[in-house]
N, C-alpha and C positions, 0 to 999 in steps of 0.2 A: 504492498500501500504504499502513497508514495504521502510526502510531507504534508501536502494541502490535503490530500484527503482524510489522513489522520488528524489534522487540526478540526477540519467540517467535522467528522465523527464524534470527537468529545465536542465538539458547541452542541453538538447534536443531542448529546447524552445529556450535557449542562439543558438545556432546553425541555427535555423531558418533565423537569420536575416542575417549570414555571411557567409552560405556557398550555394554551388550549388544546384539545381533543377534538376530533371531525365527531361532529352530531350525527350519526347515521340513522336517520329516519325520513321516509318516503317522504315524495311531495303530497301533501294532504291538502285538500280547500278547507278541513275546518280549523285547523293552521290558519290557513289564511281568515279566517271568518272572525277568530279569534284576536287577530294583528285589526282586519275592517272594524271592530267592535269598538276603537279608538276614537270613527266616527259619528257614536253616538250621541253623544251631547251636542254636538250640531245638524244633528237630523232634523231640527226646526228654523234652523236659520241661515246657515250659509249652502248646507249639502241640496236643500229643495230647489234654492236660487240658481244651483249651480246647474243641475239636472233640469229646469226649466229653461236656462240660457241655452244651454246645449242642442235641447230639443228644438228650439224655434231654428239655431243656426243649421242643424242636420236635417230640418223639414225642408228650408231654404234649396239646400245642396240637391235634394231630391225633385224638387218640384221644377227648377230651373231647366233641367235637360228635355225633361216632359216638355214644356212650354216651349224650347226652344226647333225639338224636333218635330213633335207629333201637331202643336197647334201653328208656328210659324211656317215651318217649311210644308208639312203636307196640308194646311187649311189655308192661311195667308197667301204664302208665295204660289202655291197652287192657284189660287182664285185669283190672285194679284189685288190681296185686299188689304189698302195701304191704313185705311182705318185701324184692322185689327193690328195691324204691325205696328204700327204707332203705342196704341192700347199697351200690349206686349211689352216695347222697351219700357214705357213709365213705368210697367208692373212690375217687371224685371229689375230695375232699377229700384223699386223701392224696397224689394225683398231681399237685395245684397245690402241695404240700408239697414235693416229690418236684423238680417244678419252680422253684421258689423257690430251694431250694438249688443247683439245675442254674447260674441266672441268674446269682446271686450268685456262685459259683466261675468261672462264664464272664467277667463282669464283673471281677473279680480279676486273673483271671489272661492277659487281652486287654490289660489295662490293662501289667501287670509287662511283657510280652511285646514291648506296643508302645514302651516308652519303651526298653527295649535294644536294639531295630532301630536307633530314632532315632540313640541312643548311639553304636553300631556305625558305622552310614554317616557322622553327624557326625566322627567320629574318624577313618574311612578317608577321608573328603573332605580335611579338614586337613593330614592326615599327607600327602597326596597335593600337594597345593598346595604343602607344605614342599618338596619335592622338584625342583617345577619350576624351569626356567630361569631369568634376567633378563629374557630376551624376554619370555615370559608377562606378567611384572607391566609391562613395558614400554607393551604394548598395552591393558593393562583398568586400569581407577580401582580405586579400594580398597573404594570403595565396594560397585562392582557385583560384586566379588571375597564381599565381607561381606553380602551378599543371599543368595547362594549359598549359603555355610555354613550361615546363621542362617534368611531369612526360607524360602528353600524348600524347606529340610528339614524347617522348622516343618509348613509345609503338608502333608506325608507322614505327620504324626503321626496322624492322624485316621483315613487309610487303614489304619495299622498296628495302632494301638489299639480300632477299632471295625469298620472297615469290610471287611476280610476274612473277619472272623468272620461277621458280618453277612451278607456276600455268601454265602458257603458254607450259613447260616442259611436265608436267602431261596431260594434254590436250591432247597434240600433242602423248605421248606415247601413252594412253586409245584409241586415236582414231586408232592410229596403229595399236594397236593389236588386237581389234577389228575385221577392217579388214582384216588384215592374219588370225586370227583364222576364219570369215565366208569362207575365199577364201579357206583354206585348208581344212575345215569340216564345213558346214552349220549345218549339225545335231548335232554335237557334242559342237561346238560353242554355240549353241543356249537352248543346254543343262544346258552349265556351267553357261550361263547369264541370266537362269531363275531367279535366286536368288534377281538380279539387283532390280529391282521392288518393293520387299519387304525392301530389306536396303534403299531406296531412301525413301519410307514411312515414317518411324524410323526416319529418319535422320531428316525428316521437320518437324517432332511433335516435335522434341527436340531442334530446332534451334530458337525458338524465347524465350523457358527459357535461353537458354547460352547466346543471345543476353543481354535479359534485367541482368542476374546476373554478366555479365561484366560492365555493365552501372552502378549498383548499386556498385560496387570493386569502381571504377574510383569516385562515390560519397563518396567512405568510406574514398578514400585516400586523398581525397580535406579536410575531416574535418579534416583527422588527420595533414597534411600539416598547416591546418587554426591554429591550437589547436599549434602545435608546434611554428608555428613560432607567436602566442599570447604568448605564454611562457615563450619565449628569451627575446622577448621585454620586458615584465612586469615581469622578474625576479624579478628587485629589490620590486617591490610592494608585489609580492608572498612572497618573505625573510620576510619585514617589517612586513605583517600580519601572519607571521607563517601559513601559508596556502600551506607548501610545500605537506604535506599528501592530503590534499584534491586534491592538484593539479596533485598527481601524481596517485588517486585514479582515477580521470575523465580521464587522458590522457590511463592507464588501461583498461575503458570502451571504447574509442574510438578506441584502439591499440587493444580489441580483438574484434570490429564490425568489422573493416578492416581486421583481421584474418580471421574472420567466413565469412565474402563475398570473400573472394578470396578462402579459399577453397571450398566453395560453388560452384562457378564459374569452379573452377578447374576438379571439381566429374563430374559436370556436361558434361563439353566437353572431358571427359577422358571415357564417356560412347561411344564413337564415335568410340573408338579403339575395345575394343569386339563384337561390331558388326560385326566390317570389318573382326576379327580374326574368328568370326561365319560363316560367308560367304563362306570365306578363305577355313573352314573345310569341307561346304557344299562342294563346287566345288570340292575340290581334292577328295571325295568319289564320286562325279557322272564322274569326271575324270576315275576314275581307273573301277569303274564298266561299267560306260557306253560305255567306252573307249577302255576296253577289248572286251567287245561284239562286240563292231564293226569291231575290228581287228579280232577276230575270224571269222564274217562275210565276212569279205575279203573288208568291205568299205573304211577301212583305211591301210596305211601301219606302220610298229614300228618306225620308223621313222616321221611321221608326230604326232603319239603319244608323241612321244619323244619332238618335237614340240610345243605341246602343254601342256605342264608337266613345259615346260620352261615358257612359256610365260603365265603358269598359277601362276607362281609364282611372276612373274613381273604384272600380271593383276592386282592384289589386292593391291599391292603396292604404286603405282598413286591414287587408290580410297581411300588408308586410309590415304594416304598424302592429295589429294584433302578435307578430312573429316577434318583433322587438320588446314588444310586452311581455310577450312570454318569457323572455330575457330577463327584463325587469321582473319578472314576479319570482324568475329564478333566484336574481340577485337578494330580492327582498326575502325569501323561503330561508337562505342560508342564513340572511341576517336575525330574522325573524326566531329561526332554531336558539341561534346562539342567544339570542334578547331572552327569548323564553324559558330556555335551560337556566340563567340565572333567576328567573321571577319565579319559575317553580322552585327553585332550592329555598329550602323551609331551613330556619332557625335550629340549631342542635339543642340553642336551649329556649325553651318554650316556655308561656304562661298558661297556669293554669285556668279553668273559668273562675270568676269571683276569687282573684287570689288576694291575698293578707297585704293591707297595704301602709306602709311605716308612717305614719303621722308623726311620732317620735320615735329615736331610736335610742335605747340606754347605749349599748354597743356590745354587748355579754355577747362573747362567740364561741361555738363548742363542735370541734369536727369528733366525729365516734367512725372509729376502726371504716377509715377512709382509703379507696383505695382508685387511684386515677393514673388512666392512659390517655396520651395525645393521640395514638394511632391504633388502638386497641392490640398492641403487638408488644412494646417496651412499657413496663409499669412504670410511671414517673415517682407515683407512692405508694407506699404498703401500708397497709392499715394504722394509720395517723389517728390519734388519737389526743387532742391537746385541750384547753378549756382556758378562756382569756376573760377574767374579769372585766366588767362596767370601769372605762377610765383606768386601766391598767395599761403599761406598757412592755411588750415583748418584744426581742428578739431572736432573729431566725440566722443561724451563721451554719457553716459549711464550705465545704469545696465547690467548685460550679459543676451543677447537674445534678445537685444533691438534691434540689425539690423546693427549695426556698420560693422560687418565683410562682412555682406552682400552686401552693397554698394563698398565694396571693390573689392567685388568678382564680382561685375558687371561691375565694369569700367577698369578690365583687360578683361571681357568677360571670365569668366570662364562659368558662365553663363547667358540667357537672360532672359531681364525682361516677367513677365508674360503678363503686361499690358505698356504704355507708352515707352517711349524711352531714351537712356541714348546716349547721344553724346559728342564728341570731338572735338574740333577746326570744330566745326557744323556740321559732318558727324555723322549719326548715326553710331552705333559700328556694327550693322549689316549688313554694306554695306562696312564693311573695311576687309584688309587682314589681318587674325587673325598673321601673323606671324609679321608684321610690325607695331601691334599694341602692342603685347608683348614686342618686341625689344626696347621701349621707356618707355616701363614701368617695374618699379625694385619695389619689395615686400619685406620688412624685417618681418617677423613674430616675435610671440614671442619665438616659438621652431624652431631654427634655424635647418636646418639638413645639417650636414658635411657631404661629402661624403670619401669613402674610398679612400685615397693619402695624397700628402702632403700638407703644406699648401700654396702655393704657386700654385697649381693647383686647390685650394679650393676658392682663392680671383679671379682668371681668370677665373671660370666657365661661368659667365654671358659674357665675353669677350674676347673667347677663341685666338685672334690674339695678343692681350695685351704681350708689353716687360715686360719683368722681373724688369726693372724700373719704367715702372708704376707700377706694382703691390703693387712694394715697397712702392712708392709714397703714392697710396692711403691708404696703410696700415698706413704711419704715419699721414695722414691727421684725421685719426679717433681713434688716438692714441694703432693702435692696434701694431704697431712696438715695444713698449717696449717688450712687454712679449712675441711677436716671439721671439727678441734676447735673451732674457733669455731659451727657447729650447735647445735640445741639437744640434740639427742639423739647426737650424735657420727656414728658409721659406723652407726648404727642409724635415723638419721632417714629420715622416709618422703619422697620425693619423688612428684610426681607425675607424670602420663603425662609424654613428650616433655620430664620435668626442668624444669618452669618454675619450681621456685623457684628454680633454678640459673642465674648468669650465664651466656654464652657460652664464658668463659674458663675456668668452674669445670667444665667441662661436658667441658671439653677436657681440662683437667687429667685427670681420672675415665677419659677414653678412651684415655689414655697409660698409666694406673697399669692399667687394664683389658689393654693390649697388653702392657705387661713380665709381667705375673702369667701370661700365657699362654705363654709363654718359645718365642716363634716363632724360626724359624729365618731366613725370610724377613719382613721391616717393609716395610710401606707408607704410607705416612704421605701423604696425596690433599689439600693444601691445609689440612695439619693445624694449620697456626698463623696460618692468615687471620683468626679471628676472635679472635687473643687480643693482648689490649693490651703495650705494650710491655715495661710492669714483668713481666706473667706471660712474656712471650715469653723473657725475661733467665732467668726459672728452668726453662724449658723446653730453651733451651741448654743449661743446666747438667746438664739432664736427659739431652741427647740423647749424651752420652758413654757412659752407663752401659747407656743404651738399647740403643743400636746396638752397642757392645761383640760381639764375636762373631757378628754377625748379616751379611748381606745385606740393603741397605735402598734404597728404592728411594723418593727424596723428590720428590714435585709440588708447585709453590710457585711463585709470583706474587712473593713476598716474596723476591730473589734475596739478600740477607743472612743467610739461615735456610741458603743451602747452598754457601757458599763453599770451607766444608771437604771438600767431595765429591768422591770420588777420580775422579771423570767425571760431567760433565754434557751431556746432550742436548739441544738448540737441535730443536724440533720448527717445522714450519709448514701447515698444511693437511695433515696426515697422513704428511709425510715429515722426516727428518732431516737439517736444512740444517749443524748444524756440530757436534762432538764434541771436548771434551779437558776440563782442571781448570779452574780459572777463570783463573789467572793466562795457561795458553795462550789461552783463548778472548778474555781481554782484549787481548791482545796482538795476536791476530788481527785486530782490530776490525771484527769482523764484525756478525751479526745481535743476538749476547749482548753484544757490548759497546753496542748499540745502547739493550738493552733495561735494561743497568745507567746508562746514561747517561741515559735518560731517567728512570728512578725516583729518581736523585737532584737532575734536576732540577725533580721535582716535590718532593721532599723540601727543597730551597732556596725554592721558592717559599712553601711553608708558615711 
């Protein structure tokens, strides 16, 4: 295997954990009807108006050829009736003006209709994704989720703005033409339409390959977006290890796959047009040869022949558009399958009917023989039983992967235990309303997320109704006011995405202010001081007394100096509790905790 192929295969292996799989579902109208259900809110406003405008313009197009062929040529010209010709010119002009007004209104209304439907669909999908459990986000990359909400929904825009009304218009037009042609001359009509079964057979053979091609294109776009998102977020690591060239080569491979898949889908879709053009050519030859024969036989008049010529040009036009529309439906189906896959995803963490609502929370926590696994294979927690009293501060310590963060995740009910129960104030969390639970729990993480916006908005995030003075007071308590005052615009200073203009310590101070302002009953500090320098840590330690006052607190820390004052310390290893007690008791025990403290002091002495 070549070097490039080896690289590509490793990249694909990497992608297998982060991007979407093909959704293998047959094309079915039931799913399309589900998509069209988003038109229902507008069924009494824009949709009826657009349909009426379409019917008016379509009726005009069907009437005019009859007036020209049967009335103008066979009657007015044949009888040299200039008055009738004058009336016909005026009448046709009025009809074309009516058609112009109808088309203008149709275009206006279908565009408004389409934009509203896309808005509703994107809002529905985003709202649904926000409610999904953490397990859903663990198994998908950010880029693939972004593709569903943006690209896949954008691909439905043409369907809703033009496609649906155009589909109805073409069906009405085609039906009207067939009825009129059969009424004018059944023999000539059947001769011309003999080619339709052949075209239908060819198009049926093509459609399955076209659908698969467009679905594969969506997957490649998802891969491209995933890589772009990953590359931008990891640019510092890429540059630190001088991997720009390798990353660019990988991007070229993903970009080429996306390019090739799109071209393949377009080529297959483009095969419809030549089929229609070939049928049009065959139909024209039949019209000229057989039509001329029928005129010579006296079966039809010249006006009928001219009317057939008009309608023949119009006949293949809706068929061609229906072919293109079918391609559009295939693209929409590929996108809708992926959208509905997300909408059909149900949260792993579900609420029961009539759950308990925490109007007040004391903060008493109890784990009763809890077992937990993220993937139903490797067990993260083994039969954990622990109790936290109201207002008590406990600490969870242990090596990486020992289960500390898993316990915190279960308290916030981001996951449910595999076995056993987690209770707060004697209520099993599976019987509690999620909103009322999480409103009374604040989590401060090691990697603090700062949103785009200003400092004031970021602190206020957990409690939007807080006043400016309350925000400032919270910042002062945790010592964040000092650095905020030094910023150019103080609390109105705009921070970029993820707070790139702030240091790690400054972001952590903001997260403390955010947690304090939310006024939780339970506070979880997950390695909250790991990224803070010693000077900032002193400020945090001073603020912790105020922050933890009257609250139940769970502190997860590798820096054991930050948890000396905890009421109870639990030492974990491989998802099991090895020891528990306060600092002095565990030091006296000279077990795992003693070894952890000793190793940290030895590291400090070495420095």
